[in-house]
C-alpha positions in Angstrom: 15.2 -21.5 -1.7 12.1 -20.0 -2.7 10.6 -23.6 -3.6 10.9 -24.3 0.2 8.4 -21.5 0.9 5.7 -22.7 -1.5 2.6 -23.4 0.3 3.3 -21.1 3.4 2.3 -17.8 4.4 5.1 -15.0 3.5 5.6 -11.3 3.3 7.1 -10.0 0.0 8.9 -6.6 0.6 9.2 -4.6 -2.8 11.5 -1.9 -4.2 8.4 0.1 -4.7 6.1 1.4 -1.7 4.2 -1.7 -1.8 4.4 -4.8 0.7 2.4 -8.0 -0.1 1.3 -10.8 2.4 -0.1 -14.1 1.2 0.1 -17.7 0.5 3.1 -18.4 -2.0 1.6 -21.1 -4.4 4.0 -20.5 -7.4 7.4 -19.3 -8.7 9.1 -19.3 -12.1 11.9 -17.2 -13.5 10.0 -14.1 -13.7 7.0 -14.0 -11.0 6.1 -14.9 -7.6 2.3 -16.1 -7.5 0.5 -15.5 -4.2 -3.1 -16.3 -3.2 -5.4 -14.7 -0.8 -3.0 -11.9 -0.7 -3.0 -8.3 0.7 -1.1 -6.2 -1.7 -0.6 -3.0 0.2 0.2 0.5 -1.0 2.1 2.0 1.9 1.2 5.5 0.4 -2.2 5.0 1.6 -1.2 5.1 5.3 1.0 6.9 7.5 2.7 3.6 9.1 5.9 2.2 8.1 6.3 -1.1 6.3 7.3 -3.1 9.5 4.4 -1.5 11.5 2.0 -2.6 9.0 3.2 -6.2 8.6 3.1 -6.4 12.4 -0.4 -5.2 12.7 -1.5 -7.7 9.9 0.0 -10.5 12.0 -2.0 -9.4 15.1 -5.3 -8.8 13.3 -4.9 -11.1 10.3 -4.2 -10.7 6.6 -6.7 -8.4 4.9 -7.2 -10.3 1.6 -7.7 -7.7 -1.3 -6.4 -10.2 -4.1 -7.5 -13.7 -4.8 -4.3 -14.1 -6.8 -1.6 -11.7 -7.3 1.6 -11.9 -9.7 4.7 -10.1 -8.6 7.7 -9.4 -10.7 10.6 -11.0 -9.3 12.8 -8.0 -10.2 10.9 -5.8 -7.9 11.4 -8.1 -4.9 13.8 -7.0 -2.2 13.2 -9.8 0.4 10.6 -12.6 0.9 10.2 -13.9 4.4 7.9 -16.8 5.9 5.6 -15.0 8.2 6.6 -17.6 10.8 10.3 -16.1 10.6 9.2 -12.6 11.4 10.8 -11.4 14.7 7.5 -10.3 16.2 5.5 -13.3 15.1 
């Protein structure tokens, strides 16, 4: 199922207080690879995960990583940005 998302903009919810938005460009048994990504530490803001993602939809993804590898064991959910309820 993840293979169908390659090349598209996704939201990756992590078990830690991080959320990542970006273009999914690769997957393997251990990692997801995103490009032009916003890896956001929710401890840095007072907003909720959901509100942060909705705000990113409204204002655009604030790229702070050209490339990021995310450990699959930390992933709670991967969602196409187009599948978000407020998109």
